[in-house]
MARKE-887693 format. One record per residue (C-alpha): residue number from 1; x, y, z. Coordinates in steps of 0.02 Angstrom, whole numbers. Example, Ala and Ser with C-alpha at 12.3 -4.5 7.8 and 13.67 -1.06 7.14 Angstrom:
BEGIN
- pos;X;Y;Z
- 1;615;-225;390
- 2;684;-53;357
This chain:
BEGIN
- pos;X;Y;Z
- 1;0;0;0
- 2;70;170;-50
- 3;85;302;83
- 4;-22;457;77
- 5;78;617;74
- 6;21;711;226
- 7;124;866;263
- 8;107;966;422
- 9;200;1127;390
- 10;274;1217;540
- 11;319;1394;490
- 12;486;1459;555
- 13;514;1638;500
- 14;692;1684;457
- 15;765;1858;434
- 16;942;1890;379
- 17;1031;2009;496
- 18;1176;2035;376
- 19;1079;2095;225
- 20;922;2198;198
- 21;806;2083;100
- 22;638;2054;185
- 23;505;1922;153
- 24;318;1951;180
- 25;149;1871;145
- 26;220;1694;153
- 27;91;1560;113
- 28;123;1374;96
- 29;0;1245;32
- 30;-2;1068;-33
- 31;-54;1047;-215
- 32;-64;862;-254
- 33;113;794;-255
- 34;187;968;-242
- 35;206;1095;-104
- 36;193;1276;-159
- 37;275;1422;-66
- 38;207;1595;-109
- 39;286;1756;-45
- 40;339;1935;-80
- 41;516;2005;-70
- 42;573;2182;-31
- 43;752;2235;-62
- 44;852;2386;-119
- 45;966;2273;-221
- 46;932;2215;-398
- 47;938;2031;-350
- 48;919;1925;-194
- 49;965;1745;-154
- 50;811;1645;-101
- 51;841;1484;-4
- 52;728;1348;62
- 53;775;1233;207
- 54;667;1085;259
- 55;688;986;419
- 56;618;809;404
- 57;646;710;562
- 58;832;719;599
- 59;877;766;420
- 60;899;940;350
- 61;873;974;164
- 62;934;1133;79
- 63;891;1210;-89
- 64;1038;1119;-168
- 65;965;946;-136
- 66;779;984;-150
- 67;679;965;-310
- 68;629;1147;-326
- 69;567;1253;-470
- 70;518;1435;-483
- 71;588;1581;-384
- 72;730;1497;-290
- 73;911;1554;-302
- 74;950;1719;-388
- 75;785;1813;-400
- 76;729;1992;-429
- 77;631;2067;-283
- 78;445;2091;-305
- 79;273;2024;-268
- 80;194;1858;-312
- 81;350;1749;-300
- 82;321;1562;-304
- 83;425;1407;-270
- 84;360;1232;-307
- 85;435;1082;-217
- 86;411;913;-303
- 87;391;803;-149
- 88;399;639;-245
- 89;565;696;-319
- 90;641;686;-144
- 91;526;553;-68
- 92;476;428;-205
- 93;374;327;-81
- 94;285;480;-15
- 95;297;552;160
- 96;178;563;306
- 97;226;672;451
- 98;284;842;508
- 99;399;948;402
- 100;472;1111;466
- 101;524;1239;339
- 102;627;1397;331
- 103;623;1523;190
- 104;756;1658;179
- 105;812;1794;60
- 106;983;1878;65
- 107;1031;2030;-37
- 108;1156;1996;-174
- 109;1266;2146;-145
- 110;1334;2214;-308
- 111;1521;2199;-303
- 112;1527;2083;-153
- 113;1425;1926;-188
- 114;1423;1925;-378
- 115;1592;1841;-396
- 116;1643;1679;-481
- 117;1778;1569;-407
- 118;1915;1526;-531
- 119;2028;1383;-481
- 120;2208;1412;-531
- 121;2301;1310;-659
- 122;2413;1317;-811
- 123;2362;1358;-990
- 124;2429;1418;-1156
- 125;2403;1606;-1160
- 126;2397;1699;-1325
- 127;2340;1662;-1502
- 128;2293;1479;-1522
- 129;2213;1489;-1696
- 130;2345;1568;-1807
- 131;2256;1736;-1815
- 132;2393;1832;-1728
- 133;2394;2022;-1716
- 134;2582;2006;-1682
- 135;2568;2063;-1501
- 136;2465;1910;-1448
- 137;2605;1793;-1503
- 138;2690;1680;-1458
- 139;2569;1569;-1362
- 140;2658;1528;-1200
- 141;2623;1433;-1040
- 142;2558;1532;-892
- 143;2513;1463;-721
- 144;2395;1557;-606
- 145;2343;1549;-425
- 146;2159;1541;-373
- 147;2056;1700;-384
- 148;1878;1765;-394
- 149;1815;1869;-540
- 150;1661;1978;-555
- 151;1525;1885;-653
- 152;1471;2046;-740
- 153;1548;2209;-793
- 154;1525;2351;-668
- 155;1359;2435;-704
- 156;1299;2613;-714
- 157;1196;2587;-557
- 158;1346;2528;-457
- 159;1455;2670;-519
- 160;1315;2792;-475
- 161;1317;2731;-294
- 162;1505;2760;-288
- 163;1487;2937;-355
- 164;1343;2975;-237
- 165;1444;2918;-87
- 166;1608;3002;-132
- 167;1567;3150;-246
- 168;1694;3081;-370
- 169;1709;3160;-542
- 170;1778;3058;-686
- 171;1917;3121;-797
- 172;1789;3144;-935
- 173;1682;3254;-821
- 174;1833;3358;-771
- 175;1852;3414;-951
- 176;1935;3270;-1039
- 177;1775;3218;-1126
- 178;1737;3046;-1193
- 179;1752;2969;-1366
- 180;1583;2920;-1439
- 181;1512;2862;-1604
- 182;1425;3005;-1694
- 183;1353;3010;-1869
- 184;1524;3066;-1930
- 185;1621;2927;-1843
- 186;1717;2924;-1679
- 187;1749;3092;-1597
- 188;1779;3165;-1426
- 189;1661;3289;-1344
- 190;1676;3370;-1174
- 191;1490;3346;-1136
- 192;1500;3156;-1154
- 193;1531;3056;-996
- 194;1465;2906;-900
- 195;1301;2998;-863
- 196;1269;3039;-1046
- 197;1373;2933;-1167
- 198;1267;2975;-1317
- 199;1147;2829;-1311
- 200;999;2780;-1203
- 201;1058;2731;-1030
- 202;994;2627;-885
- 203;1072;2566;-723
- 204;1093;2387;-786
- 205;1211;2431;-928
- 206;1399;2428;-904
- 207;1469;2595;-852
- 208;1568;2674;-995
- 209;1671;2830;-1020
- 210;1782;2779;-875
- 211;1970;2789;-882
- 212;2088;2671;-794
- 213;2108;2801;-656
- 214;1918;2806;-635
- 215;1907;2617;-622
- 216;2044;2613;-490
- 217;1956;2750;-390
- 218;1796;2645;-390
- 219;1891;2491;-331
- 220;1978;2586;-193
- 221;1808;2642;-128
- 222;1731;2469;-147
- 223;1875;2388;-55
- 224;1855;2509;89
- 225;1666;2486;96
- 226;1672;2296;89
- 227;1833;2273;188
- 228;1899;2161;51
- 229;2035;2200;-75
- 230;1969;2218;-252
- 231;2077;2257;-403
- 232;2080;2250;-592
- 233;2123;2077;-660
- 234;2293;2047;-734
- 235;2292;2013;-919
- 236;2330;1830;-886
- 237;2189;1813;-758
- 238;2068;1895;-878
- 239;2110;1777;-1023
- 240;2111;1622;-914
- 241;1938;1664;-846
- 242;1870;1716;-1016
- 243;1923;1548;-1088
- 244;1843;1452;-943
- 245;2008;1405;-859
- 246;2111;1410;-1017
- 247;2007;1309;-1140
- 248;2051;1327;-1323
- 249;1912;1449;-1369
- 250;1908;1589;-1497
- 251;1780;1688;-1400
- 252;1722;1672;-1221
- 253;1604;1524;-1219
- 254;1621;1467;-1399
- 255;1734;1445;-1550
- 256;1590;1453;-1674
- 257;1559;1619;-1760
- 258;1381;1561;-1790
- 259;1350;1558;-1601
- 260;1420;1731;-1569
- 261;1251;1816;-1551
- 262;1208;1696;-1408
- 263;1361;1748;-1307
- 264;1405;1927;-1353
- 265;1348;2101;-1397
- 266;1444;2157;-1551
- 267;1423;2262;-1708
- 268;1291;2147;-1784
- 269;1168;2145;-1638
- 270;1211;2287;-1517
- 271;1119;2429;-1605
- 272;1283;2524;-1582
- 273;1272;2544;-1394
- 274;1318;2455;-1233
- 275;1182;2335;-1178
- 276;1120;2266;-1013
- 277;1246;2151;-928
- 278;1209;1967;-906
- 279;1080;1952;-1046
- 280;1186;1840;-1157
- 281;1245;1665;-1115
- 282;1390;1651;-993
- 283;1543;1546;-1024
- 284;1558;1377;-938
- 285;1620;1461;-777
- 286;1464;1569;-767
- 287;1549;1732;-819
- 288;1453;1851;-933
- 289;1505;1971;-1072
- 290;1690;1928;-1073
- 291;1675;1944;-1261
- 292;1590;2101;-1324
- 293;1485;2238;-1243
- 294;1634;2342;-1182
- 295;1823;2329;-1186
- 296;1883;2300;-1008
- 297;2031;2380;-923
- 298;2158;2258;-850
- 299;2301;2302;-734
- 300;2446;2266;-854
- 301;2552;2395;-942
- 302;2570;2364;-1128
- 303;2725;2295;-1212
- 304;2707;2222;-1387
- 305;2844;2093;-1354
- 306;2797;2049;-1174
- 307;2739;1874;-1219
- 308;2916;1831;-1272
- 309;2982;1862;-1096
- 310;2831;1842;-982
- 311;2863;1744;-822
- 312;2764;1582;-810
- 313;2694;1603;-634
- 314;2562;1737;-603
- 315;2628;1866;-728
- 316;2577;2045;-690
- 317;2639;2130;-847
- 318;2785;2246;-885
- 319;2857;2352;-745
- 320;2833;2513;-842
- 321;2762;2594;-997
- 322;2646;2734;-1050
- 323;2505;2624;-1115
- 324;2386;2502;-1031
- 325;2294;2349;-1095
- 326;2107;2319;-1121
- 327;2031;2152;-1166
- 328;1870;2076;-1234
- 329;1805;2179;-1378
- 330;1648;2285;-1379
- 331;1478;2323;-1452
- 332;1563;2411;-1599
- 333;1680;2268;-1649
- 334;1666;2125;-1771
- 335;1695;1945;-1713
- 336;1870;1943;-1789
- 337;1916;2100;-1693
- 338;1868;2029;-1524
- 339;1941;1855;-1521
- 340;1983;1813;-1342
- 341;2172;1832;-1366
- 342;2156;2006;-1443
- 343;2243;2146;-1349
- 344;2198;2330;-1358
- 345;2311;2468;-1294
- 346;2270;2643;-1233
- 347;2337;2783;-1127
- 348;2263;2760;-952
- 349;2180;2933;-954
- 350;2077;2892;-1109
- 351;1890;2854;-1098
- 352;1768;2794;-1228
- 353;1587;2739;-1241
- 354;1649;2561;-1271
- 355;1771;2554;-1124
- 356;1721;2483;-954
- 357;1790;2363;-823
- 358;1762;2219;-702
- 359;1869;2163;-556
- 360;1944;2019;-461
- 361;1996;1975;-285
- 362;2125;1849;-227
- 363;2071;1703;-119
């Protein structure tokens, strides 16, 4: 005789004291072989992490080992959220008895939680497909220590918080202006900056018109606020992460030009502007927009022959030079121009509507 699923749900309210997300209007009910959790979430952050914990007898089940669907994990705040638990998925024979449950939501703090762990290792850095631009040759072995990298490029909204808290003015705002794409081609104008780059803007797009100095000022503030050291990635860290721990890939996530539109914003699909981060597919590490959207500042100085003399262990670039490196390609570039090994150089004071950044932290 099969057991009847009879669930007695004991509600244990849980509030996170570390973050600001709040749950309300929690309702739980049994729907056939499923249990449905309904609730609302309030948060000042763009995303929260929703978790379910069930206590069944002496056993404790978390979201990772429960058969859940719906609004579990990374979720936008709002009303009418719903999680469905497939009871038979965890208890094929059914279950009769008391189950205690906890539902929690923690803010995903931009710049603190949204990091991807990258286990260190060795890989061949540089051009692997014979499409060399001369400065991405020769391919050479590099070995890296573990690190964490930001899953997305830094957004307008995050940069806005920094400016609001510090009163910081970018080099473009101080009079340097920003290069942007006009009807007549690329030009610099003093009235172009991260607030008005010349195309429609929202807080979920990558911040642009930021120089290397601006990116470092943001990271200095973020490190102080979070009490954790954040920095620009080295060129080697960037390429290793973009290629999902050094895989032989032309672009981040794929080597097929036919799949480019699934992974990247570039000249053929961007509408000639930076687009919302995280909307394309990530690479196999879960990192978004490493190819396309915006060129990203890295910490290395530029030397066209550096690959010929680069140390093998955790290289950090040349000791000096007047130019810095950017990686990844942008919304303006063709697929051939943004292959993952491609290197771009610029003076560190320069800013453009297709320049942005992300960051890393050491373990």
